[in-house]
Residue, then its C-alpha position, 0 to 999 in steps of 0.5 A: m380413481r378419487k371420489s368427483n370435486y370437478d365443479k360442473f357449474p362455474a360461475t361469476p358472481t354478478e351483482g344485480r337484479l334477476w326475473k325468473g319465469w315468464e311471470a317475473i319477466l313480463a311484469q317488469l317488462s310491463e312495467e317498462r311500459t308505463l315509464r315511456g311516452e305512448r309511442q314505442v318500438w320495442v326490439v327483442e333481438c333473438y341470436q338463431g336457435v331460439h323457440m320463437e314459439l315460446l317467445r311469441a306467446a309470452l310476448e302477446q302476453l303483454a298484449p302490444d298494439r302490434l306483434i311483428e314478426s321480423d323473419t316475415l320480412f326475409k327473403s323466401a326460403e327459396e332465395i335464401e337457399q339459393m343465396t347460401y347454397p355456395y357456403v353451405t355446399d353439398d358435402r356432408l360436414f364442410g362449406y365455405r366461410a360466409r361474409f352475409t349479414y342481415a341486410d342479405f336476408f331481408d326482402k327490400e320492399r318488406l323491409a321499406s312497408c315495414r318501416a313506413t308503418l313504424e313511422e306512421e303509426t302510434g301506439w305500442t310496437i314490439l318488432f321481435g325476431h331474427g334481425a329485429a335489430e336490423v329493421e328498427t335501429a333505434p328501439s324505446l327498448l332492446v331485448y336480446v335473447d342469446m343462445a350459446r352453440w351448444e344448445i343451439q346443437l342440442r336442439s337441432r337433434r331434437h329438430e326443434i329449430e331452424g337455420l336463419g329463414v329457411h325450413n331446415r327443421q328435420e335436416s340432419p344435426s351435422a347440415h344444421y352446425k354446417r349452416g350455423y358455422f359456415v353462415d347463421w352464426q356469422v351473420c348474428d354475431h356480426l349484429k351482436k357485436r354491435l348491440l352488446p353495449k346498447v341492450d336493455y335486457w338481455l333474456d335468458t331462455h337457454q332452459a325453454e320453460v324457465p326463462k331470466l331476465i337481467e338488465g343490460e348493465t348487470m351484464l356488461q358488469g359480469l362481462r367487465k368482471t369475468a374479463h379480470r379475474p381467473f375463470r371457467v367456462v361452462p364444460f359439456f360432455d358428449p357421448a362418441p363411437w369410440g367413448g369412454q368411461w374416465m370422465k363419468q368417475v372424474c367430472g361426476l357424471d350421470p353414470e346410466p349414458a354408455n359412455y363420454g368421448w368428449c368435454f370441450d371445457c373450453v372452447p368459447e365460441e361453443n360453451s357457455l357462461y354462467l353470470s350467478v345472480e341474485g343466487e341464480l345461474f344466467e346462462i350466455p354464451s361465453n363468446d359474449l365474453v370475447f366480444a365485449e372485453t377483447r383486449a381484457l381478456l386476449g391482451g394487445p398482442v393476441e387481439a391484433r393477430f386473432g381479432q375477435d376469436f378466442p385462439i386455444r381450445f382446451d378438450f378432452l378425448d376419453t378412450m379410457g375402456g373405449g375405441n381408436l379414434s378415428l385416423q384423420v389429420h389436419p389442414t394447412t394454413q393455406y389449404i383451409r385459407d382456400t378452400f374453407g375460407i377460416p384464416y388459420t388451422q387447428d394446430e393441435s396436441y395430446y396430453l395423456l392425462d390418464a392412461e391405461e396399460g398399453a395405452t398408444v397414440y397414432l402419430g406421424l408415417r413410418d418411414g420409407v411410406n408411399p404416399e400413392e400406396m397407402i391413399a391407394a390402400l384407405e380408398k379400397a378400405q372405404r370403398t370395400g369395407e375391408a380393413f385397413d393395415a393402420e400400423r404398416y403406414v403409421n407409426r403407434w407410439p406407445a403412451k403413458r401419463h403425463d405424456h405429450f405428442l405435438i401434432p402439427a397440422g398435416t401430420i396424420h394422428c389419432s388417439g388409441a383406445g385406453a387413453m385420457v387426452l387432454e387435446i390442447s389446439a387451435t379453436p377452429s373446431i370442426f375441420t378434422f378430416k377423417l381418413y379410416d374409422w376402423g368400420r364401425l358406425g357413428l351413434d346414428g347408426q350412419p357411417r361417420p363421413i371420411n374425407i380422403g380427397h381433403g385428407s391426401k391433399v395436406i398429409q405433410w408426408e416427410r413426417q416420418t419416424d425420425f421425425c416425430r422422434q425428434h420433434l413431436v414426441n415428448q419434446v420436455e425442456v426444463i425452462a427454470e425451477g426453485e424451491g418446491w416448484r420446476e417449470e419445463r417447456t412441453g412444446l409446442h411444434e415451432n411450426e404452432f402458436i400455441e407455447t406450453r409450460r408444464h409446472w410441477f410445485t409443492e410451494k406457490v408459484e409465480h405466473d404472469t400472463d404477460g400481456g396475453v391469455q393463458v390457459l391452465n389445466v390440474i394435471k395433478g393434485d385435487e385442489l389449487i388456489v390462483e391468488s392475485p399478489a396485488d388482491a387484485f382479484e379474490p382467491f379462486v380454487v381450481h380441481y382436478a382436471e378442470t381448465f381455468i382461464i386467465p385474462a391477460s389483464v390479471g398480469a402477475y398471479t400465483i398457484r398453490p395447492y390448497g385444502t388436502s393437495v398442501g405439501k402434495y406434489c402438483g401440476t399444472i399444463k399451460a398454453y398461450v399464444r407465442f408473440r415475443s421471440 
C-alpha cells in the first residue's frame, strides 16, 4: 500500500479573530460587558451534548448578578419522558421523527415567572442552557455553544451527557443516539436555524478543556466562503465487529486499535467542519453550512426537493482483513415514511476502492427463493443460534477493485470480507434492518439488534439473480471521451435519485455543477487539483480516497492530475441528484 497523504484535518481559511482558552474568552466577554448598558440580559444557547458543568463554572467567573440555567425551567424529567415516549419507543434502535420545539419542553408557569423576573430585575443576567434563546428572545448579547453529532456520540459512550430534560446519562449509547436522532437534535436544529444570523459569538467546546471563541460575522463569513468553493468535511473513523485494516495505512490512522470499520467522510448531519481562524481550527457541525447557505450549497432544484437536508452520503466500509457485514436490507420509501416519519430512504451502492483476492458482495436473492422459507430460516437462526445458510438464498458475487454494485431500497445485501467499499447513498443514516449477523457479538460484547420483522416487510422478492445481473452489477456506460479522458455512467438504479459518473483521465477534465451540489471521491491517483476556469476560488488539492464536495454555486470547474500524479492515469467518481431528464 502507498504512504498516506490523506488529510484528516481539512479546513476553510477564514479571516477574523479567535480567542483560545477560558482566560482569553472570559476577558473578551468581560470587555463586552463594559460596552453595554447597566441592565443587560445575555443568552448563552447550547446544543445538546455540551458539558453544562464546565460551562457553568466558566460563566460564574464573569460574576454576573444572576446566572440562570434554562433547563431549570423545563417540565419534570418524568413529564418529558412521557411526552417523548411515543417517538423514542422501546425499540433498541428505531423511533419516530418528532416535531417538538422547545416550547413543548418548558413548564409554562416557570417560564412565565422567569420572564417576569427578567423584566423586573436590573443589573446583569446571564441565561444559559438549552432553549435559553426561547426564554429571552431579544438578548443584549447572544452566544451559541455548538456541538457536532459525532462528538455527542463519543460523549454518550463515556456517559458524560444527558438528553434534553431527561436523566439518561447511564443509558446505552444507542439509546442516546436514538433520542437525539428522533427528538433532541430536531428541537435544537429548529431553534439554531433561526439564530444563525443573529449570534454575536460562537463558542467551540468540542475540546472541552481548550474552548475557542469567534465572532458571529467570522462564522458567517467562513460559511459563505465554504459554500462557494470545493471543500471537505472532517472525517471520523470508528471500529466495527467486522472492521478491517486498509484505512489504517491509506488514511494514516493510529495502528493500535484492532480495526477500523467505518469512515464517515461526507455525512454532513454527523460530520464537523473546520474553519481555520488565526491558524487555529474552529470546529462546528457541518450541518450549520447546510442551514446557513442552503441555496448556494445545494442549488435551487435540490433545495426544492430536499429542503435543508444534504441528500448525498459517502462513507467507507473496510473489511480488508475483517469479516462480512451483517446481511441487511433498507426500508422502501413508503415504509420509512409510515413507520419512522422520515421523508426518503437510504438507497445506496457499493463502489469498491480496493479488494483482496476472492472478495465478494452479497446482493439480491437467488432465483426461485421461497419468501416464507427464507424468513423462517432467518428466524430460526436468530432463535437458536444456528448458522443461516446465506448462499442458499442470497447471490454472492465476485468483487474486484472498481466494481460498482447498485442497491436500491428493498434489496438484500452486504459486503463480504476482503473489500474496501466506498458507500454512495442517500443520507437517512440508521435505517439498516439487519437480518443475520453471522453469529457474532457487537463491540460491547452484546448481540447486535436483528430486525427480521421490519426487514421481511420491505424485501423486494423479485430482485433475484437475473435482475441483479441486468440492473445492479457493473452497469457501466461510456458517456463521452476526449483526448486524455473518458466519462462513464456507473449508476445508480432508476429507482434511486442519485446519479454517478466516473472519470478516467491523464489530462484536465471539465465539469459543471449544472445548478446542483456534487460529491466526488478520488478513486485513483495520489493527488489531483480542482480549479476554477474563472478563478472564482483558490485551487483546491485533493488526495487518494478523499471525498470532497462541490457546492452548486461553483458552476464550472476542472480536475487534473497534480504533483506526483502528473502524467499518470487518475480517476474520480461523482454523485449528484438527478433533477433533469
